[in-house]
LUMLUMDO-496678 format. One line per 4 residues: number of its first residue (from 1); for each residue y, z, x of N, C-alpha, C, O. Coordinates in Angstrom, 3 decimals, always signed. Each point is the difference from the previous one (the first is absolute). Layout:
N
NUM	Y:Z:X:Y:Z:X:Y:Z:X:Y:Z:X; ...
END
This chain:
130
1	+8.726:-31.548:+62.236:+0.695:-1.291:+0.738:-1.205:-1.090:+0.078:-1.178:+0.186:+0.305; +1.701:-1.117:-0.597:-1.086:-1.083:+0.665:-0.105:-0.636:+1.176:+0.982:-0.134:+0.729; -2.094:-0.294:-0.437:-0.182:-0.665:+1.322:+0.787:-1.075:+0.243:+0.197:-0.849:-0.870; +0.289:+0.785:+1.984:+0.946:-1.191:+0.254:-0.869:-1.357:+0.063:-1.163:-0.077:+0.396
5	+1.934:-0.932:-0.849:-0.505:-1.429:+0.111:+0.750:-0.887:+0.990:+0.968:-0.651:-0.393; -1.350:+0.601:+1.586:+0.745:-0.721:+0.885:-0.375:-1.564:-0.483:-1.159:-0.265:-0.318; +2.098:-0.641:+0.288:-0.036:-1.715:-0.113:+0.282:-0.665:+1.207:+1.045:+0.251:+0.600; -1.683:-0.894:-0.267:+0.284:-0.640:+1.292:+0.169:-1.570:-0.403:-0.899:-0.556:-0.630
9	+2.047:-0.120:+1.003:+0.098:-1.551:-0.237:+1.311:-0.273:+0.438:+0.706:+0.527:+0.860; -0.497:-1.667:-1.809:+1.498:-0.490:+0.196:+0.993:+0.280:-1.153:-0.248:-0.057:-1.204; +1.275:+0.332:+1.728:+1.501:+0.167:-0.899:+0.734:-1.346:-0.017:+0.509:-0.486:+1.010; -0.493:+0.035:-1.967:+0.722:-1.245:-0.145:+1.010:-0.341:-0.945:-0.177:+0.324:-1.175
13	+1.225:-0.938:+1.519:+0.881:-0.101:-1.004:-0.041:-1.494:-0.434:+0.023:-0.973:+0.755; -0.094:+0.976:-2.251:-0.140:-1.258:-0.717:+1.498:-0.230:-0.476:+0.773:+0.882:-0.375; -0.520:-2.242:+0.466:+0.922:-0.919:-0.226:-0.107:-0.628:-1.314:-0.694:-1.005:-0.153; +1.433:+1.618:-0.934:-0.466:-0.583:-1.287:+1.251:-1.089:-0.263:+1.143:+0.338:+0.311
17	-1.336:-1.316:-0.744:+1.107:-0.955:-0.553:+0.669:+0.472:-1.130:-0.689:+0.445:-0.918; +1.759:-0.457:+0.826:+1.076:+0.516:-1.230:+0.177:-1.637:-0.673:-0.436:-1.023:+0.528; +1.114:+1.100:-1.690:+0.227:-0.969:-0.740:+1.127:-0.881:+0.656:+0.030:-1.221:-0.150; +0.983:+1.991:+0.957:+1.186:-0.435:+0.502:-0.054:-0.770:+1.270:+0.895:-0.616:+0.579
21	-2.396:+0.821:-0.216:-0.336:-0.781:+1.622:+0.040:+0.940:+0.884:-0.244:-0.441:+1.123; +0.481:+1.724:-1.158:-0.122:+0.972:+0.860:-1.126:+0.801:+0.082:-0.740:+0.154:-0.972; +0.506:+0.475:+2.263:-1.613:+0.501:-0.002:+0.478:+1.565:+0.011:+0.985:+0.541:+0.503; -2.166:-0.002:-1.317:+0.178:+1.582:-0.141:-0.782:+0.706:+0.833:-1.194:-0.205:-0.221
25	+1.430:+1.023:+1.168:-1.063:+0.718:+0.822:-0.581:+1.126:-0.566:+0.779:+0.840:-0.451; -2.078:-0.615:+0.366:-0.690:+0.991:-0.889:-1.039:+0.777:+1.141:-0.621:-0.728:+0.774; +0.482:+1.929:-0.707:-0.763:+0.388:+0.703:-1.515:-0.095:-0.748:-0.298:+0.135:-1.186; -0.605:-0.447:+2.474:-1.449:-0.261:-0.910:-1.061:-0.120:+1.259:+0.225:+0.544:+1.081
29	-1.271:-1.231:-1.321:-1.390:+0.130:+0.835:-0.622:+0.908:-0.613:+0.423:+1.095:-0.372; -1.895:-1.751:+0.214:-0.754:+0.709:-0.776:-0.371:+1.745:+0.657:-0.212:+1.042:-0.621; +0.245:-1.243:+1.671:-0.525:+1.537:+0.693:+1.591:+0.918:-0.310:-0.003:+1.185:-0.333; +0.956:-1.797:+0.475:+1.149:+0.826:-0.414:+0.243:+0.443:-1.468:+0.506:+1.096:-0.240
33	-0.942:-2.127:-0.930:-0.051:+0.222:-1.064:-1.160:+1.147:-0.439:+0.234:+0.718:-0.972; -1.233:-0.604:+1.573:-1.314:+0.815:-0.065:+0.539:+1.531:+0.322:-0.246:+0.944:-0.751; +0.997:-0.830:+1.941:+0.636:+1.352:+0.329:+1.013:+0.454:-0.814:+0.148:+1.218:-0.094; +0.632:-2.014:-0.556:+1.020:+0.444:-1.145:-0.669:+0.271:-1.187:+0.395:+0.958:-0.664
37	-1.578:-1.794:+0.171:-0.636:+0.438:-1.163:-0.747:+1.357:+0.139:-0.169:+0.869:-0.856; -0.162:-0.902:+1.926:-0.723:+1.631:-0.025:+1.035:+0.995:+0.181:-0.380:+1.089:-0.431; +1.503:-1.067:+0.891:+0.968:+0.958:+0.054:+0.364:+0.009:-1.447:+0.179:+1.100:-0.523; -0.040:-2.221:-0.218:+0.585:-0.287:-1.200:-0.769:+1.052:-1.113:+0.550:+0.751:-0.805
41	-1.909:-0.945:+1.024:-0.985:+0.656:-0.714:-0.363:+1.511:+0.187:-0.812:+0.682:-0.625; +1.598:-0.371:+1.605:+0.257:+1.642:+0.442:-1.044:+0.372:+1.244:-0.292:+1.160:+0.293; -0.197:-2.286:+0.359:-0.702:+0.171:+1.091:+0.719:+0.069:+1.386:+1.147:-0.417:+0.163; -1.853:+0.934:+0.747:+0.853:-0.002:+1.403:-0.460:-1.224:+0.715:-1.201:-0.240:+0.123
45	+2.264:-0.651:+0.420:-0.556:-1.255:+0.516:+1.252:-0.078:+1.417:+1.155:+0.424:+0.049; -1.850:-1.025:+0.800:+0.649:-0.593:+1.252:-0.151:-1.265:+0.235:-0.953:-0.583:-0.517; +1.759:-0.026:+1.250:+0.054:-1.381:+0.461:-0.340:-0.111:+1.360:+0.552:+0.822:+0.731; -1.263:-1.569:-0.240:-0.143:-0.473:+1.548:+0.301:-1.354:+0.144:-0.582:-0.768:-0.766
49	+1.485:+0.233:+1.708:+0.091:-1.422:+0.156:+1.372:-0.247:+0.827:+0.691:+0.922:+0.433; -0.455:-2.030:-0.306:+1.434:-0.305:+0.596:+0.869:-1.132:-0.722:-0.389:-1.015:-0.578; +1.556:+1.450:+0.767:+0.991:-1.029:-0.494:+1.033:-0.309:+1.191:+0.022:+0.725:+0.994; +0.580:-1.504:-1.092:+1.066:-0.438:+0.943:+1.172:+1.054:-0.290:+0.253:+0.623:-1.032
53	+0.463:-0.630:+2.451:+1.202:+0.901:-0.061:+1.153:-1.046:-0.267:+0.664:-0.542:+0.883; -0.548:+0.368:-2.087:+0.824:-0.871:-0.843:+0.264:+0.429:-1.158:-0.562:+1.047:-0.324; +1.536:-1.735:-0.714:+0.457:+0.341:-1.232:-1.191:+0.386:-0.842:-0.120:+1.096:-0.548; -0.902:-2.257:+0.479:-1.261:+0.116:-0.896:-0.545:+1.072:+0.305:-0.077:+0.821:-0.915
57	-0.468:-0.445:+2.217:-0.813:+0.980:+0.539:+0.794:+1.355:-0.761:-0.676:+0.840:-0.595; +2.070:-0.742:+0.679:+0.669:+1.313:-0.302:-0.300:+0.169:-1.654:-0.242:+1.075:-0.549; +0.317:-2.410:-0.122:-0.280:+0.181:-1.521:-1.335:+0.502:-0.183:-0.189:+0.929:-0.786; -0.609:-1.368:+1.330:-1.406:+0.270:-0.116:-0.260:+1.725:+0.297:-0.704:+0.694:-0.734
61	+1.377:-0.219:+1.873:+0.071:+1.518:+0.517:+0.681:+0.975:-1.292:-0.340:+1.138:-0.322; +1.387:-1.987:-0.266:+0.689:+1.085:-0.891:-0.900:-0.096:-1.320:-0.362:+1.010:-0.604; -0.009:-2.465:+0.161:-0.723:+0.211:-1.213:-1.306:+0.977:+0.004:-0.313:+0.743:-0.930; -0.276:-0.871:+1.969:-1.391:+0.916:+0.069:+0.329:+1.386:-0.168:-0.580:+0.758:-0.778
65	+1.798:-0.367:+1.746:+0.322:+1.287:+0.154:+0.500:+0.369:-1.454:-0.492:+1.005:-0.512; +1.474:-1.771:-0.228:+0.505:+0.373:-1.342:-1.174:+0.282:-0.857:+0.044:+1.009:-0.704; -1.181:-1.839:+0.670:-1.022:+0.004:-0.724:-0.871:+1.085:+0.114:-0.902:+0.142:-0.826; +1.101:+0.828:+1.972:-0.820:+1.074:+0.271:-1.271:-0.175:+0.757:-0.972:+0.723:-0.216
69	+0.972:-1.704:+1.127:-0.967:-0.669:+0.977:+0.430:+0.713:+1.307:+1.163:-0.012:+0.403; -2.257:+0.677:+0.274:+0.303:+0.441:+1.305:+0.183:-1.308:+1.055:-0.892:-0.848:+0.010; +1.944:+0.715:+0.786:+0.001:-1.164:+0.867:+0.040:+0.516:+1.484:+0.477:-0.687:+0.904; -0.859:+1.588:-0.762:-0.155:+0.433:+1.563:-0.491:-0.752:+0.698:+0.306:+0.038:+1.192
73	-1.265:-1.018:-1.672:-0.912:-1.044:+0.750:+0.342:-1.262:-0.249:-0.744:-0.920:+0.341; +1.897:+0.710:-0.959:+0.461:-1.259:-0.350:+1.080:-0.379:+1.213:+1.168:+0.387:-0.016; -1.675:-1.105:+0.938:+0.842:-0.296:+1.277:+0.959:-1.402:+0.001:-0.270:-1.111:-0.458; +1.233:+1.488:+1.000:+1.023:-0.932:+0.246:-0.500:-0.938:+1.133:-0.647:+0.495:+0.923
77	+0.874:-1.611:-0.945:-0.447:-0.853:+1.320:+1.234:-0.881:+0.318:+0.468:-0.876:-0.727; -0.026:+1.266:+1.944:+1.496:-0.927:+0.404:-0.442:-1.445:+0.334:+0.886:-0.850:+0.085; -1.893:+0.574:+0.069:-0.398:-1.381:+0.562:-0.448:-1.067:-1.161:+0.152:-1.219:+0.069; -0.744:+1.958:-1.159:-0.199:-0.990:-1.183:+0.636:+0.351:-1.049:+0.612:+1.065:-0.067
81	-0.686:-2.004:-0.980:+0.921:+0.151:-1.144:-0.959:+0.313:-1.130:-1.121:-0.504:+0.062; +1.463:+1.344:-1.172:-0.596:+0.454:-1.456:-0.402:-1.451:-0.246:+0.598:-1.021:+0.339; -1.897:+1.178:-1.094:-0.650:-1.012:-0.577:+0.827:-0.188:-1.355:+0.390:+0.878:-0.770; -0.222:-2.318:+0.685:+0.487:-0.506:-1.161:-0.373:-1.334:-0.548:-0.174:-0.994:+0.705
85	+0.049:+1.031:-2.130:-0.668:-0.992:-0.803:+1.032:-0.560:-1.131:+0.726:+0.714:-0.691; -0.810:-2.190:+0.640:+0.732:-0.239:-1.038:-1.008:-0.202:-1.263:-1.038:-0.638:+0.174; +1.328:+1.143:-1.340:-0.968:-0.107:-0.965:+0.649:-1.033:-1.052:+1.216:-0.034:-0.188; -2.079:-0.761:-0.448:+0.405:-1.094:-0.727:-1.245:+0.285:-1.366:-1.117:+0.486:+0.179
89	+1.570:-0.845:-1.235:-0.933:-0.036:-1.334:+0.027:-1.531:-0.206:+0.887:-0.712:+0.472; -1.972:+0.234:-1.247:-0.101:-1.211:-0.278:+0.156:+0.030:-1.661:+0.268:+1.098:-0.487; -0.408:-2.150:-0.346:+0.166:-0.117:-1.104:-1.035:+0.881:-0.868:+0.266:+0.456:-1.112; -1.391:-0.304:+1.741:-1.000:+0.788:-0.612:-0.165:+1.625:+0.085:-0.814:+0.780:-0.493
93	+2.164:-0.595:+1.498:+0.391:+1.489:+0.501:-0.903:+0.380:+1.030:-0.001:+1.198:+0.284; -0.894:-2.075:+0.443:-0.666:+0.545:+1.098:+0.937:-0.126:+1.283:+0.825:-0.907:+0.110; -1.026:+1.905:+0.859:+1.059:+0.284:+1.008:-0.693:-0.887:+1.128:-1.200:-0.265:-0.073; +1.976:-0.168:+1.083:-0.185:-0.544:+1.207:+0.745:+0.568:+1.023:+1.130:+0.292:-0.391
97	-1.380:+0.026:+1.788:+0.539:+0.754:+1.101:+0.105:-0.768:+1.193:-0.907:-0.522:+0.648; +2.103:+0.523:-0.449:+0.070:-0.639:+1.356:+0.832:+0.798:+1.033:+1.211:+0.153:-0.162; -1.938:+0.403:+1.328:+0.204:+0.908:+0.839:+1.144:-0.312:+0.878:-0.195:-0.881:+0.837; +1.392:+1.466:-0.878:+0.945:-0.598:+0.956:-0.055:+0.439:+1.603:+0.505:-0.605:+0.946
101	-1.167:+1.673:-0.929:+0.150:+0.603:+1.401:-1.597:+0.120:+0.485:-0.837:+0.665:-0.609; +0.639:-1.254:+1.535:-1.090:-0.083:+0.973:+0.177:-0.047:+1.408:+0.720:-0.855:+0.516; -1.306:+1.687:+0.119:-0.558:+1.143:-0.231:+0.762:+0.881:-0.284:+1.011:+0.143:+0.686; -1.300:+0.796:-1.898:+0.783:+1.275:-0.468:-0.307:+1.190:+0.776:-1.023:+0.077:+0.679
105	+1.868:+0.834:-0.762:-0.296:+1.451:+0.747:-1.175:+0.609:-0.728:-0.477:+0.963:+0.600; -0.091:-1.267:-1.700:-0.947:+0.650:-0.422:-1.593:-0.239:+0.694:-1.062:+0.601:-0.160; +1.479:-1.833:+1.037:-1.242:-0.513:+0.701:-0.277:+0.726:+1.029:-1.110:-0.123:+0.519; +2.156:+1.133:+0.053:+0.023:+0.349:+1.380:-0.642:+1.657:-0.249:-0.313:+0.710:+0.956
109	+0.250:-0.484:-1.694:-0.824:+1.445:-0.170:-0.699:+0.420:+0.972:-0.950:-0.730:+0.286; +1.108:+1.832:+0.445:-0.749:+0.707:+1.071:-0.953:+1.147:-0.312:+0.145:+0.713:-0.992; -1.151:-0.561:+1.904:-0.847:+1.333:-0.335:+0.938:+1.232:+0.186:-0.390:+1.121:-0.328; +1.526:-1.317:+0.813:+0.671:+1.236:+0.713:+1.036:+0.127:-1.440:+0.579:+1.072:-0.174
113	-0.416:-2.008:-0.655:+0.746:+0.292:-1.284:-0.781:+0.690:-1.156:+0.486:+0.171:-1.118; -1.844:+0.242:+1.518:-0.595:+0.788:-1.141:+0.057:+1.281:+0.019:+0.085:+0.591:+1.077; -0.115:-0.030:-2.081:-0.072:+1.578:-0.369:-1.005:+0.468:+0.635:-0.873:-0.811:+0.311; +0.681:+2.373:+0.101:-1.264:+0.533:+0.365:-0.606:+0.347:-1.726:+0.664:+0.668:-0.792
117	-1.768:-1.160:+0.520:-0.496:+0.183:-1.259:-0.229:+1.658:-0.170:-0.153:+0.723:+0.984; +0.150:-0.287:-2.182:-0.454:+1.456:-0.604:-1.007:-0.189:-0.786:-0.168:-1.037:-0.641; -0.789:+2.281:+0.616:-0.935:+0.018:-0.922:+0.189:-0.287:-1.235:+0.742:+0.859:-0.476; -1.034:-1.633:-0.291:+0.225:-0.348:-1.325:+0.759:-0.937:-0.620:+0.088:-0.324:-1.184
121	+0.617:-0.185:+2.482:+1.037:-1.386:-0.227:-0.915:-0.962:-0.203:-1.192:+0.060:+0.304; +1.985:-1.301:-1.027:-0.711:-1.042:-0.453:+0.918:-1.519:+0.767:+1.212:+0.083:+0.197; -1.712:-0.909:+0.030:+0.562:-1.224:+0.650:-0.466:-0.911:-0.938:-1.121:-0.084:-0.500; +2.229:-0.667:+0.300:+0.055:-1.089:-0.836:+0.543:-1.239:+0.618:+1.192:-0.069:+0.302
125	-2.167:-1.083:-0.070:+0.282:-1.130:+0.602:+0.231:-1.129:-1.234:-0.708:+0.037:-1.006; +1.787:-1.061:+1.188:+0.362:-0.924:-0.711:+1.135:-0.931:+0.633:+1.218:+0.154:-0.079; -1.866:-1.063:+0.663:+1.144:-0.644:+0.992:-0.482:-1.437:+0.574:-1.047:-0.117:+0.637; +1.782:-0.799:-0.881:-0.285:-1.049:+0.620:+0.524:-0.207:+1.528:-0.008:-1.087:+0.576
129	+0.498:+2.403:+0.023:+0.089:+0.172:+1.297:-1.165:+0.216:+0.841:-0.053:-0.327:+1.186; -1.100:+1.023:-1.999:-1.148:+0.325:+0.596:-0.623:-1.264:+0.555:-1.074:+0.052:+0.598
END
């Protein structure tokens, strides 16, 4: 069994424009993507962070769980909404981001939300929330 990698940061729902003008909600956020990537490569990962007690928070929970990520320390925040970003591509294919929710739940992580670290576990930080 490999050592667990805990990934701390933001779980974000990206809103991608479709050709018909609708927005497609997609699970994202660099830290959440890292946790999923570790799990897909056969590693053991867990996600530490906060999402809102809202439909986008539920989407992030379901997605991470389905992808094999431990979500024990992914907390739902009843007072703040899940981080949501509108993603746009310019003619050169460069992305731009407009954050729709400020402050979002990921900014309210508390020390009480953290696990008790075990010997040999790793902590990976990658977040604008820090």
